[in-house]
Short mmCIF file of the C-alpha atoms (twelve columns), coordinates in Angstrom:
data_MODEL
# 
_entry.id   MODEL 
# 
loop_
_atom_site.group_PDB 
_atom_site.id 
_atom_site.type_symbol 
_atom_site.label_atom_id 
_atom_site.label_alt_id 
_atom_site.label_comp_id 
_atom_site.label_asym_id 
_atom_site.label_seq_id 
_atom_site.Cartn_x 
_atom_site.Cartn_y 
_atom_site.Cartn_z 
_atom_site.pdbx_PDB_model_num 
ATOM 1   C CA . MET A 1   59.140  74.698  94.783  1 
ATOM 2   C CA . LYS A 2   61.665  74.043  97.614  1 
ATOM 3   C CA . LEU A 3   61.287  76.880  100.354 1 
ATOM 4   C CA . VAL A 4   63.553  78.114  102.830 1 
ATOM 5   C CA . PRO A 5   62.209  77.848  106.341 1 
ATOM 6   C CA . ARG A 6   61.495  81.121  107.893 1 
ATOM 7   C CA . ASN A 7   64.003  80.855  110.660 1 
ATOM 8   C CA . LYS A 8   66.301  80.291  108.225 1 
ATOM 9   C CA . THR A 9   65.384  83.145  105.585 1 
ATOM 10  C CA . PHE A 10  65.501  85.588  108.596 1 
ATOM 11  C CA . ARG A 11  69.166  84.575  109.713 1 
ATOM 12  C CA . TYR A 12  70.176  84.776  105.765 1 
ATOM 13  C CA . MET A 13  68.566  88.285  105.490 1 
ATOM 14  C CA . MET A 14  70.408  89.250  108.834 1 
ATOM 15  C CA . LEU A 15  73.518  88.123  107.507 1 
ATOM 16  C CA . PHE A 16  73.208  89.845  104.273 1 
ATOM 17  C CA . PHE A 17  72.644  93.182  105.959 1 
ATOM 18  C CA . ILE A 18  75.744  92.746  108.148 1 
ATOM 19  C CA . HIS A 19  77.716  91.877  104.898 1 
ATOM 20  C CA . ALA A 20  76.519  95.272  103.135 1 
ATOM 21  C CA . PHE A 21  77.376  97.015  106.609 1 
ATOM 22  C CA . ILE A 22  80.953  95.665  106.056 1 
ATOM 23  C CA . LEU A 23  81.192  96.470  102.579 1 
ATOM 24  C CA . LEU A 24  80.429  100.144 103.345 1 
ATOM 25  C CA . PRO A 25  84.056  101.229 104.380 1 
ATOM 26  C CA . PHE A 26  85.364  99.720  101.025 1 
ATOM 27  C CA . ILE A 27  82.445  100.970 98.994  1 
ATOM 28  C CA . TYR A 28  83.235  104.727 100.393 1 
ATOM 29  C CA . LEU A 29  86.604  105.085 98.041  1 
ATOM 30  C CA . PRO A 30  85.051  103.912 94.874  1 
ATOM 31  C CA . LEU A 31  82.112  105.848 95.407  1 
ATOM 32  C CA . GLU A 32  84.085  108.882 96.032  1 
ATOM 33  C CA . LEU A 33  86.133  108.058 92.937  1 
ATOM 34  C CA . LEU A 34  83.340  107.500 90.919  1 
ATOM 35  C CA . PHE A 35  81.785  110.999 91.665  1 
ATOM 36  C CA . HIS A 36  85.129  113.149 91.461  1 
ATOM 37  C CA . ALA A 37  87.260  111.284 88.905  1 
ATOM 38  C CA . GLU A 38  88.958  113.730 86.183  1 
ATOM 39  C CA . THR A 39  90.015  110.785 84.040  1 
ATOM 40  C CA . SER A 40  88.104  107.860 82.174  1 
ATOM 41  C CA . GLY A 41  90.983  105.498 83.957  1 
ATOM 42  C CA . GLY A 42  90.119  106.644 87.407  1 
ATOM 43  C CA . PHE A 43  86.261  106.743 86.664  1 
ATOM 44  C CA . CYS A 44  86.515  103.081 85.148  1 
ATOM 45  C CA . VAL A 45  88.331  101.701 88.141  1 
ATOM 46  C CA . ALA A 46  86.047  103.541 90.652  1 
ATOM 47  C CA . LEU A 47  82.925  101.779 88.938  1 
ATOM 48  C CA . GLY A 48  84.884  98.361  88.334  1 
ATOM 49  C CA . SER A 49  85.692  98.138  92.197  1 
ATOM 50  C CA . TYR A 50  82.083  99.211  92.976  1 
ATOM 51  C CA . LEU A 51  80.741  96.581  90.982  1 
ATOM 52  C CA . ILE A 52  82.804  93.865  92.107  1 
ATOM 53  C CA . LEU A 53  81.777  94.924  96.082  1 
ATOM 54  C CA . ILE A 54  78.287  94.741  94.987  1 
ATOM 55  C CA . SER A 55  78.324  91.556  93.357  1 
ATOM 56  C CA . THR A 56  79.569  89.619  96.620  1 
ATOM 57  C CA . LEU A 57  75.942  90.371  97.747  1 
ATOM 58  C CA . PHE A 58  74.528  87.898  95.459  1 
ATOM 59  C CA . PHE A 59  75.750  85.080  97.305  1 
ATOM 60  C CA . TRP A 60  72.978  85.275  99.852  1 
ATOM 61  C CA . ILE A 61  70.337  85.170  97.159  1 
ATOM 62  C CA . TYR A 62  72.096  81.377  96.248  1 
ATOM 63  C CA . ALA A 63  70.132  80.552  99.522  1 
ATOM 64  C CA . PHE A 64  66.867  80.809  97.946  1 
ATOM 65  C CA . PRO A 65  66.688  78.227  95.168  1 
ATOM 66  C CA . ALA A 66  63.659  79.745  93.210  1 
ATOM 67  C CA . HIS A 67  66.221  82.984  92.396  1 
ATOM 68  C CA . LYS A 68  69.246  81.386  92.368  1 
ATOM 69  C CA . ARG A 69  69.344  81.307  88.434  1 
ATOM 70  C CA . LYS A 70  68.337  84.881  88.222  1 
ATOM 71  C CA . ALA A 71  71.211  85.846  90.861  1 
ATOM 72  C CA . LEU A 72  74.019  83.672  89.042  1 
ATOM 73  C CA . LEU A 73  73.103  85.626  85.893  1 
ATOM 74  C CA . ALA A 74  72.988  89.210  87.466  1 
ATOM 75  C CA . GLN A 75  76.348  88.527  89.414  1 
ATOM 76  C CA . SER A 76  77.596  87.402  85.910  1 
ATOM 77  C CA . ALA A 77  76.688  90.090  84.112  1 
ATOM 78  C CA . ILE A 78  77.940  92.639  86.856  1 
ATOM 79  C CA . LEU A 79  81.265  90.935  87.197  1 
ATOM 80  C CA . LEU A 80  81.704  90.879  83.274  1 
ATOM 81  C CA . LEU A 81  80.858  94.747  83.319  1 
ATOM 82  C CA . ALA A 82  83.580  95.242  86.150  1 
ATOM 83  C CA . ILE A 83  86.152  93.331  84.167  1 
ATOM 84  C CA . ALA A 84  85.528  95.507  81.103  1 
ATOM 85  C CA . CYS A 85  85.844  98.534  83.304  1 
ATOM 86  C CA . PHE A 86  89.200  97.068  84.355  1 
ATOM 87  C CA . ILE A 87  90.354  96.618  80.977  1 
ATOM 88  C CA . TYR A 88  89.386  99.767  79.605  1 
ATOM 89  C CA . SER A 89  91.439  101.491 82.308  1 
ATOM 90  C CA . TYR A 90  94.400  99.429  81.487  1 
ATOM 91  C CA . SER A 91  94.309  100.074 77.867  1 
ATOM 92  C CA . VAL A 92  94.583  103.902 79.011  1 
ATOM 93  C CA . SER A 93  96.935  103.634 81.787  1 
ATOM 94  C CA . PRO A 94  100.583 105.072 81.463  1 
ATOM 95  C CA . THR A 95  102.987 102.749 79.179  1 
ATOM 96  C CA . GLY A 96  105.872 103.820 81.059  1 
ATOM 97  C CA . SER A 97  107.757 105.366 78.283  1 
ATOM 98  C CA . SER A 98  108.852 108.796 77.036  1 
ATOM 99  C CA . LYS A 99  108.920 110.310 73.782  1 
ATOM 100 C CA . ASP A 100 110.469 113.232 75.083  1 
ATOM 101 C CA . LEU A 101 114.338 112.881 75.569  1 
ATOM 102 C CA . ARG A 102 114.500 115.567 78.315  1 
ATOM 103 C CA . PHE A 103 112.147 113.142 80.676  1 
ATOM 104 C CA . SER A 104 112.554 110.191 81.782  1 
ATOM 105 C CA . GLN A 105 112.139 107.804 85.064  1 
ATOM 106 C CA . LYS A 106 114.600 105.400 86.512  1 
ATOM 107 C CA . LEU A 107 114.154 102.191 88.494  1 
ATOM 108 C CA . SER A 108 116.684 100.095 90.263  1 
ATOM 109 C CA . GLY A 109 116.851 97.089  92.274  1 
ATOM 110 C CA . GLN A 110 113.501 95.057  92.574  1 
ATOM 111 C CA . LEU A 111 111.725 97.951  91.143  1 
ATOM 112 C CA . SER A 112 109.904 97.659  87.484  1 
ATOM 113 C CA . PHE A 113 107.296 99.589  85.859  1 
ATOM 114 C CA . ASN A 114 104.062 97.719  85.955  1 
ATOM 115 C CA . ARG A 115 101.344 99.664  84.318  1 
ATOM 116 C CA . ALA A 116 98.358  97.207  85.881  1 
ATOM 117 C CA . ARG A 117 99.133  98.481  89.269  1 
ATOM 118 C CA . ILE A 118 96.477  100.443 90.715  1 
ATOM 119 C CA . THR A 119 98.513  103.504 91.383  1 
ATOM 120 C CA . ASN A 120 98.918  103.175 87.387  1 
ATOM 121 C CA . LEU A 121 95.253  102.422 86.495  1 
ATOM 122 C CA . VAL A 122 94.117  105.265 88.528  1 
ATOM 123 C CA . PRO A 123 96.016  108.603 87.167  1 
ATOM 124 C CA . GLU A 124 97.913  110.579 89.948  1 
ATOM 125 C CA . ILE A 125 95.694  113.479 89.272  1 
ATOM 126 C CA . ASP A 126 92.791  111.348 90.394  1 
ATOM 127 C CA . GLN A 127 94.689  109.952 93.385  1 
ATOM 128 C CA . LEU A 128 95.348  113.524 95.116  1 
ATOM 129 C CA . LYS A 129 91.739  114.822 94.186  1 
ATOM 130 C CA . LEU A 130 90.625  111.850 96.073  1 
ATOM 131 C CA . GLY A 131 93.205  112.209 99.090  1 
ATOM 132 C CA . THR A 132 91.642  115.862 99.395  1 
ATOM 133 C CA . TYR A 133 88.330  114.564 99.783  1 
ATOM 134 C CA . VAL A 134 89.518  111.603 102.534 1 
ATOM 135 C CA . PHE A 135 91.983  113.838 104.256 1 
ATOM 136 C CA . ARG A 136 89.106  115.867 105.890 1 
ATOM 137 C CA . TYR A 137 88.072  113.055 107.906 1 
ATOM 138 C CA . LEU A 138 91.800  112.645 109.353 1 
ATOM 139 C CA . PRO A 139 93.649  114.581 111.711 1 
ATOM 140 C CA . ILE A 140 96.275  116.092 109.558 1 
ATOM 141 C CA . GLY A 141 95.815  119.711 110.456 1 
ATOM 142 C CA . ILE A 142 94.193  121.060 107.524 1 
ATOM 143 C CA . ASN A 143 90.642  122.301 107.552 1 
ATOM 144 C CA . GLU A 144 88.159  122.366 104.687 1 
ATOM 145 C CA . LYS A 145 88.831  125.628 103.624 1 
ATOM 146 C CA . GLN A 146 92.884  124.720 103.033 1 
ATOM 147 C CA . MET A 147 91.778  121.708 101.539 1 
ATOM 148 C CA . ILE A 148 89.287  123.352 99.061  1 
ATOM 149 C CA . ARG A 149 92.167  125.577 98.144  1 
ATOM 150 C CA . LEU A 150 94.732  122.718 97.890  1 
ATOM 151 C CA . ARG A 151 92.433  120.696 95.729  1 
ATOM 152 C CA . GLY A 152 92.371  123.856 93.322  1 
ATOM 153 C CA . LEU A 153 95.912  124.076 93.292  1 
ATOM 154 C CA . VAL A 154 96.813  120.306 92.789  1 
ATOM 155 C CA . LEU A 155 93.919  120.218 89.648  1 
ATOM 156 C CA . ASP A 156 95.714  123.465 88.251  1 
ATOM 157 C CA . VAL A 157 99.212  121.915 88.011  1 
ATOM 158 C CA . TYR A 158 98.034  118.515 86.911  1 
ATOM 159 C CA . HIS A 159 95.186  119.840 84.114  1 
ATOM 160 C CA . GLU A 160 98.436  121.276 82.635  1 
ATOM 161 C CA . LEU A 161 100.850 118.310 83.266  1 
ATOM 162 C CA . MET A 162 98.468  115.997 81.753  1 
ATOM 163 C CA . LYS A 163 98.513  117.783 78.280  1 
ATOM 164 C CA . ASP A 164 102.246 116.429 78.090  1 
ATOM 165 C CA . GLU A 165 102.413 112.776 76.732  1 
ATOM 166 C CA . SER A 166 105.489 112.288 78.173  1 
ATOM 167 C CA . PHE A 167 104.506 112.984 82.023  1 
ATOM 168 C CA . ARG A 168 101.250 111.472 81.527  1 
ATOM 169 C CA . ASN A 169 102.792 108.338 80.300  1 
ATOM 170 C CA . ALA A 170 105.518 108.320 83.123  1 
ATOM 171 C CA . GLY A 171 102.833 106.609 85.599  1 
ATOM 172 C CA . SER A 172 103.029 107.363 89.605  1 
ATOM 173 C CA . ALA A 173 105.278 106.905 92.176  1 
ATOM 174 C CA . LEU A 174 102.518 106.967 94.992  1 
ATOM 175 C CA . GLY A 175 102.476 103.337 95.296  1 
ATOM 176 C CA . MET A 176 105.753 103.273 96.908  1 
ATOM 177 C CA . CYS A 177 104.171 105.760 99.247  1 
ATOM 178 C CA . TYR A 178 101.349 103.676 100.383 1 
ATOM 179 C CA . GLU A 179 104.034 100.525 100.263 1 
ATOM 180 C CA . ASP A 180 105.737 102.682 102.906 1 
ATOM 181 C CA . ILE A 181 102.885 103.483 105.088 1 
ATOM 182 C CA . PHE A 182 101.551 99.792  104.950 1 
ATOM 183 C CA . THR A 183 104.846 97.839  105.314 1 
ATOM 184 C CA . GLY A 184 107.470 100.145 106.038 1 
ATOM 185 C CA . LYS A 185 109.395 99.463  102.872 1 
ATOM 186 C CA . ARG A 186 111.140 102.325 100.922 1 
ATOM 187 C CA . GLN A 187 114.611 101.225 100.333 1 
ATOM 188 C CA . THR A 188 114.965 100.637 96.271  1 
ATOM 189 C CA . LEU A 189 115.862 103.743 94.265  1 
ATOM 190 C CA . HIS A 190 113.348 105.198 91.980  1 
ATOM 191 C CA . PHE A 191 113.579 108.881 90.715  1 
ATOM 192 C CA . TYR A 192 112.161 111.196 88.053  1 
ATOM 193 C CA . GLU A 193 114.882 112.980 85.710  1 
ATOM 194 C CA . TYR A 194 114.500 116.109 83.613  1 
ATOM 195 C CA . VAL A 195 117.561 116.826 81.625  1 
ATOM 196 C CA . PRO A 196 117.072 120.215 79.137  1 
ATOM 197 C CA . ARG A 197 118.673 118.571 76.332  1 
ATOM 198 C CA . ASN A 198 117.267 121.160 74.019  1 
ATOM 199 C CA . LEU A 199 119.753 123.397 75.245  1 
ATOM 200 C CA . LYS A 200 122.935 121.262 74.001  1 
ATOM 201 C CA . LYS A 201 125.192 121.535 76.843  1 
ATOM 202 C CA . THR A 202 128.395 119.250 77.340  1 
ATOM 203 C CA . LYS A 203 127.412 118.642 80.985  1 
ATOM 204 C CA . TYR A 204 124.642 119.735 82.836  1 
ATOM 205 C CA . PRO A 205 124.767 120.880 86.679  1 
ATOM 206 C CA . VAL A 206 122.164 119.056 88.730  1 
ATOM 207 C CA . LEU A 207 119.400 119.958 91.184  1 
ATOM 208 C CA . ILE A 208 118.546 116.777 93.513  1 
ATOM 209 C CA . PHE A 209 114.491 117.754 94.933  1 
ATOM 210 C CA . MET A 210 114.035 115.892 98.076  1 
ATOM 211 C CA . HIS A 211 110.129 115.764 98.491  1 
ATOM 212 C CA . GLY A 212 107.760 115.827 101.281 1 
ATOM 213 C CA . SER A 213 105.290 113.944 103.042 1 
ATOM 214 C CA . LEU A 214 102.668 111.748 101.058 1 
ATOM 215 C CA . GLY A 215 105.383 110.826 98.351  1 
ATOM 216 C CA . ASN A 216 107.180 111.857 95.391  1 
ATOM 217 C CA . PHE A 217 104.306 113.702 92.923  1 
ATOM 218 C CA . ILE A 218 105.243 113.794 89.406  1 
ATOM 219 C CA . GLY A 219 103.519 117.510 89.918  1 
ATOM 220 C CA . TYR A 220 106.897 118.454 91.667  1 
ATOM 221 C CA . THR A 221 109.093 117.550 88.272  1 
ATOM 222 C CA . TRP A 222 106.629 119.228 86.160  1 
ATOM 223 C CA . VAL A 223 107.212 122.693 88.321  1 
ATOM 224 C CA . LEU A 224 110.638 122.324 88.362  1 
ATOM 225 C CA . LYS A 225 111.272 121.741 84.794  1 
ATOM 226 C CA . LYS A 226 110.939 125.499 84.372  1 
ATOM 227 C CA . VAL A 227 113.796 125.793 86.738  1 
ATOM 228 C CA . ALA A 228 115.817 123.307 84.617  1 
ATOM 229 C CA . GLU A 229 114.791 124.962 81.452  1 
ATOM 230 C CA . LYS A 230 116.001 128.631 82.645  1 
ATOM 231 C CA . SER A 231 118.912 127.688 84.585  1 
ATOM 232 C CA . GLY A 232 120.234 124.815 82.516  1 
ATOM 233 C CA . VAL A 233 120.383 122.437 85.386  1 
ATOM 234 C CA . ALA A 234 118.838 118.736 85.249  1 
ATOM 235 C CA . VAL A 235 116.611 117.826 88.011  1 
ATOM 236 C CA . ILE A 236 116.621 114.570 89.690  1 
ATOM 237 C CA . SER A 237 113.884 113.668 91.866  1 
ATOM 238 C CA . PRO A 238 114.203 110.581 94.210  1 
ATOM 239 C CA . THR A 239 111.644 108.862 95.691  1 
ATOM 240 C CA . TYR A 240 111.681 107.766 99.852  1 
ATOM 241 C CA . GLY A 241 108.367 106.309 100.600 1 
ATOM 242 C CA . CYS A 242 105.943 108.669 102.215 1 
ATOM 243 C CA . GLY A 243 108.814 111.179 102.817 1 
ATOM 244 C CA . ASN A 244 110.078 110.460 106.336 1 
ATOM 245 C CA . TRP A 245 113.508 111.264 105.336 1 
ATOM 246 C CA . PHE A 246 114.349 111.324 108.957 1 
ATOM 247 C CA . LEU A 247 114.375 107.558 109.079 1 
ATOM 248 C CA . ASP A 248 117.594 107.607 106.731 1 
ATOM 249 C CA . PRO A 249 120.147 108.802 109.148 1 
ATOM 250 C CA . GLU A 250 122.739 107.501 106.514 1 
ATOM 251 C CA . CYS A 251 121.124 109.185 103.639 1 
ATOM 252 C CA . SER A 252 121.305 106.181 101.690 1 
ATOM 253 C CA . THR A 253 118.599 107.437 98.962  1 
ATOM 254 C CA . ILE A 254 120.790 110.531 98.358  1 
ATOM 255 C CA . GLU A 255 123.844 108.838 98.360  1 
ATOM 256 C CA . LYS A 256 122.677 106.130 95.478  1 
ATOM 257 C CA . THR A 257 121.268 109.573 93.573  1 
ATOM 258 C CA . TYR A 258 124.828 110.996 93.545  1 
ATOM 259 C CA . GLU A 259 126.310 108.082 92.898  1 
ATOM 260 C CA . TYR A 260 124.003 107.719 89.754  1 
ATOM 261 C CA . ILE A 261 125.144 111.388 88.857  1 
ATOM 262 C CA . ARG A 262 128.683 110.575 89.308  1 
ATOM 263 C CA . SER A 263 128.354 107.845 86.870  1 
ATOM 264 C CA . ASN A 264 126.768 109.822 84.141  1 
ATOM 265 C CA . PRO A 265 129.302 111.521 82.094  1 
ATOM 266 C CA . GLU A 266 126.297 114.035 81.033  1 
ATOM 267 C CA . LEU A 267 125.892 115.163 84.437  1 
ATOM 268 C CA . ASP A 268 128.363 117.515 86.599  1 
ATOM 269 C CA . SER A 269 129.227 115.772 89.688  1 
ATOM 270 C CA . ASP A 270 131.021 118.863 90.957  1 
ATOM 271 C CA . SER A 271 127.994 120.883 90.680  1 
ATOM 272 C CA . VAL A 272 125.083 119.508 92.483  1 
ATOM 273 C CA . TYR A 273 122.854 121.536 94.410  1 
ATOM 274 C CA . VAL A 274 120.134 119.948 96.554  1 
ATOM 275 C CA . ALA A 275 116.672 121.353 97.319  1 
ATOM 276 C CA . CYS A 276 114.000 120.093 99.568  1 
ATOM 277 C CA . LEU A 277 110.221 120.579 100.416 1 
ATOM 278 C CA . SER A 278 108.187 120.422 103.718 1 
ATOM 279 C CA . ASN A 279 109.340 117.176 105.473 1 
ATOM 280 C CA . GLY A 280 112.318 116.651 103.068 1 
ATOM 281 C CA . GLY A 281 113.881 119.319 105.101 1 
ATOM 282 C CA . THR A 282 114.678 116.508 107.404 1 
ATOM 283 C CA . GLY A 283 116.701 114.646 104.837 1 
ATOM 284 C CA . LEU A 284 118.342 117.543 103.495 1 
ATOM 285 C CA . THR A 285 119.753 118.953 107.143 1 
ATOM 286 C CA . ARG A 286 121.251 115.114 107.601 1 
ATOM 287 C CA . THR A 287 122.520 115.118 104.068 1 
ATOM 288 C CA . ILE A 288 124.575 118.582 104.916 1 
ATOM 289 C CA . ALA A 289 125.744 117.141 108.159 1 
ATOM 290 C CA . LYS A 290 127.102 113.945 106.457 1 
ATOM 291 C CA . ASN A 291 128.281 115.071 103.322 1 
ATOM 292 C CA . GLY A 292 127.543 118.704 102.923 1 
ATOM 293 C CA . GLN A 293 130.718 119.784 101.338 1 
ATOM 294 C CA . ARG A 294 130.209 117.820 98.030  1 
ATOM 295 C CA . TYR A 295 127.350 120.074 96.969  1 
ATOM 296 C CA . LYS A 296 127.208 123.573 95.616  1 
ATOM 297 C CA . GLY A 297 124.261 124.908 97.647  1 
ATOM 298 C CA . PHE A 298 121.013 124.415 99.353  1 
ATOM 299 C CA . ILE A 299 117.649 125.293 98.975  1 
ATOM 300 C CA . PHE A 300 114.734 124.940 101.617 1 
ATOM 301 C CA . ILE A 301 111.035 125.356 100.315 1 
ATOM 302 C CA . SER A 302 108.135 125.573 103.196 1 
ATOM 303 C CA . ALA A 303 110.731 123.036 104.856 1 
ATOM 304 C CA . VAL A 304 111.214 121.375 108.108 1 
ATOM 305 C CA . THR A 305 114.232 122.231 109.833 1 
ATOM 306 C CA . GLU A 306 115.409 120.654 113.281 1 
ATOM 307 C CA . PRO A 307 117.644 122.777 115.757 1 
ATOM 308 C CA . GLY A 308 118.949 119.504 117.131 1 
ATOM 309 C CA . ILE A 309 120.591 118.792 113.283 1 
ATOM 310 C CA . TYR A 310 121.746 121.961 112.226 1 
ATOM 311 C CA . ASP A 311 123.231 123.167 115.547 1 
ATOM 312 C CA . SER A 312 125.615 120.022 115.385 1 
ATOM 313 C CA . SER A 313 129.142 120.389 114.709 1 
ATOM 314 C CA . ASN A 314 129.051 118.163 111.701 1 
ATOM 315 C CA . PHE A 315 126.470 120.276 109.973 1 
ATOM 316 C CA . ILE A 316 128.354 123.603 111.013 1 
ATOM 317 C CA . SER A 317 131.297 122.350 109.410 1 
ATOM 318 C CA . SER A 318 129.868 121.148 106.372 1 
ATOM 319 C CA . ALA A 319 127.519 124.454 105.784 1 
ATOM 320 C CA . LYS A 320 130.111 126.817 105.677 1 
ATOM 321 C CA . ASP A 321 130.848 128.417 102.644 1 
ATOM 322 C CA . ARG A 322 127.994 126.852 101.028 1 
ATOM 323 C CA . PRO A 323 124.927 129.411 99.701  1 
ATOM 324 C CA . PHE A 324 121.643 128.672 101.360 1 
ATOM 325 C CA . LEU A 325 118.234 129.665 99.571  1 
ATOM 326 C CA . LEU A 326 115.201 129.957 101.992 1 
ATOM 327 C CA . ILE A 327 111.639 129.911 100.514 1 
ATOM 328 C CA . HIS A 328 108.840 130.173 103.045 1 
ATOM 329 C CA . GLY A 329 105.096 131.403 103.479 1 
ATOM 330 C CA . ASP A 330 104.534 133.918 106.249 1 
ATOM 331 C CA . LYS A 331 100.986 132.219 106.786 1 
ATOM 332 C CA . ASP A 332 102.563 128.881 106.790 1 
ATOM 333 C CA . ASP A 333 100.517 127.046 109.671 1 
ATOM 334 C CA . ARG A 334 101.989 123.642 109.377 1 
ATOM 335 C CA . ILE A 335 105.580 124.929 109.473 1 
ATOM 336 C CA . PRO A 336 105.543 128.208 111.262 1 
ATOM 337 C CA . VAL A 337 107.569 130.911 109.496 1 
ATOM 338 C CA . GLN A 338 109.508 131.676 112.973 1 
ATOM 339 C CA . SER A 339 110.834 128.170 112.643 1 
ATOM 340 C CA . ILE A 340 112.929 129.380 109.406 1 
ATOM 341 C CA . THR A 341 113.599 132.505 110.450 1 
ATOM 342 C CA . GLY A 342 115.288 130.729 113.395 1 
ATOM 343 C CA . PHE A 343 117.145 128.696 111.048 1 
ATOM 344 C CA . GLU A 344 118.201 131.744 108.820 1 
ATOM 345 C CA . GLU A 345 119.637 133.469 111.871 1 
ATOM 346 C CA . SER A 346 121.744 130.204 112.784 1 
ATOM 347 C CA . LEU A 347 123.186 130.082 109.291 1 
ATOM 348 C CA . LYS A 348 123.972 133.817 109.459 1 
ATOM 349 C CA . MET A 349 125.605 133.650 112.878 1 
ATOM 350 C CA . ILE A 350 128.225 131.122 111.250 1 
ATOM 351 C CA . ASN A 351 128.681 133.260 108.154 1 
ATOM 352 C CA . VAL A 352 126.986 131.225 105.569 1 
ATOM 353 C CA . PRO A 353 125.764 133.293 102.659 1 
ATOM 354 C CA . VAL A 354 121.876 133.170 103.043 1 
ATOM 355 C CA . LYS A 355 119.243 134.632 100.647 1 
ATOM 356 C CA . SER A 356 115.607 134.190 101.915 1 
ATOM 357 C CA . ARG A 357 112.244 134.947 99.852  1 
ATOM 358 C CA . TYR A 358 109.056 135.394 102.124 1 
ATOM 359 C CA . TYR A 359 105.750 135.277 100.898 1 
ATOM 360 C CA . PRO A 360 103.517 137.455 102.883 1 
ATOM 361 C CA . ASP A 361 100.086 135.806 101.987 1 
ATOM 362 C CA . GLU A 362 101.333 132.413 101.177 1 
ATOM 363 C CA . ASP A 363 100.656 129.096 103.181 1 
ATOM 364 C CA . HIS A 364 102.377 125.803 103.243 1 
ATOM 365 C CA . PHE A 365 101.397 124.842 99.567  1 
ATOM 366 C CA . LEU A 366 103.305 127.720 98.030  1 
ATOM 367 C CA . MET A 367 105.074 125.413 95.417  1 
ATOM 368 C CA . PHE A 368 102.111 124.853 93.643  1 
ATOM 369 C CA . SER A 369 100.448 128.342 94.292  1 
ATOM 370 C CA . LYS A 370 103.583 130.284 93.365  1 
ATOM 371 C CA . ARG A 371 105.368 127.980 91.273  1 
ATOM 372 C CA . ASP A 372 106.296 130.342 88.313  1 
ATOM 373 C CA . SER A 373 107.766 132.864 91.019  1 
ATOM 374 C CA . MET A 374 109.222 130.267 93.114  1 
ATOM 375 C CA . ALA A 375 110.695 128.603 89.917  1 
ATOM 376 C CA . ASP A 376 112.240 131.966 88.723  1 
ATOM 377 C CA . GLU A 377 113.733 132.350 92.272  1 
ATOM 378 C CA . ILE A 378 115.392 129.357 92.488  1 
ATOM 379 C CA . ALA A 379 116.713 129.664 88.735  1 
ATOM 380 C CA . ASN A 380 117.996 132.968 89.125  1 
ATOM 381 C CA . TRP A 381 119.768 131.963 92.517  1 
ATOM 382 C CA . ILE A 382 121.424 129.010 90.647  1 
ATOM 383 C CA . GLU A 383 122.336 131.238 87.601  1 
ATOM 384 C CA . LYS A 384 124.340 133.559 90.076  1 
ATOM 385 C CA . ARG A 385 126.330 130.740 91.598  1 
# 
């Protein structure tokens, strides 16, 4: 039997441990997902990824001829099991189709639905839950107690959402968020659309919803469908990467969304409202300054507002005679309530009709924690228009 010299054995062992150490950061995410996945698809992606990473360590055993055959068999078995995991995840992944005539998603330009994308193989409920474990290590200003609460709120919404086949099969837009973060690409139009066709209206007013940071959660459209059913509006939720709307000073995504509404005879382009959440406020204030007169009213939910924008002459002239609804939590430590009360005072100074609802015990995540109350507030406000 041919032996490997001792000095080479030591070198191979050192390289093995270096290799294993390098893998640790990449093993962390699959392991977290493995332990915390809510779905079988997410669990199998985690297991398959973990197995592939582990299988790479077997290459070092090939340096020892006596164990080469055993290593090859073990590595092959691990890789086959990993492939089986991904095949299963694909088999239960979203199809992109909807049997519910009320709900759909639209993709334009170079976008197309691909159920094999990792953001479809791992359902959005698992991506968001995993994020609440990963974010505790990042300087994003959310402490452990808030993260645990957010995790519970997300799971409450998504456990309900996952029971609806059409929403479950829609897939996730979070891939566009990740693409924006790592490549800066965010120009192609994608949106979720919910039209309450069961109401059998000739034309539907429209509520455009601008999402906040970290992307266009399908859970937002799920929450807003209650507004659609109660007030009779169609809800359109366009995606703009990870939500840095201030990087689009020409408001191109909202312009494209408005053009889609104009081209659709089922939608009433003369009765369009625009709502925003959190960082979406940077986009909505710019939209108002650019073309506010074409819209019927504006809704700010836990929103970022910028005095430099809403004090501008373009904003003031476009906002006149247009109603505003402001919804915020008094305990919001990400966007202090003082910023929105200051915005409200500025609007009142130019005689803009403003209605506000402040939740005394709520923080930045009231869209999920007070989703029914918030949806009723919006629906009632729209009905009065």
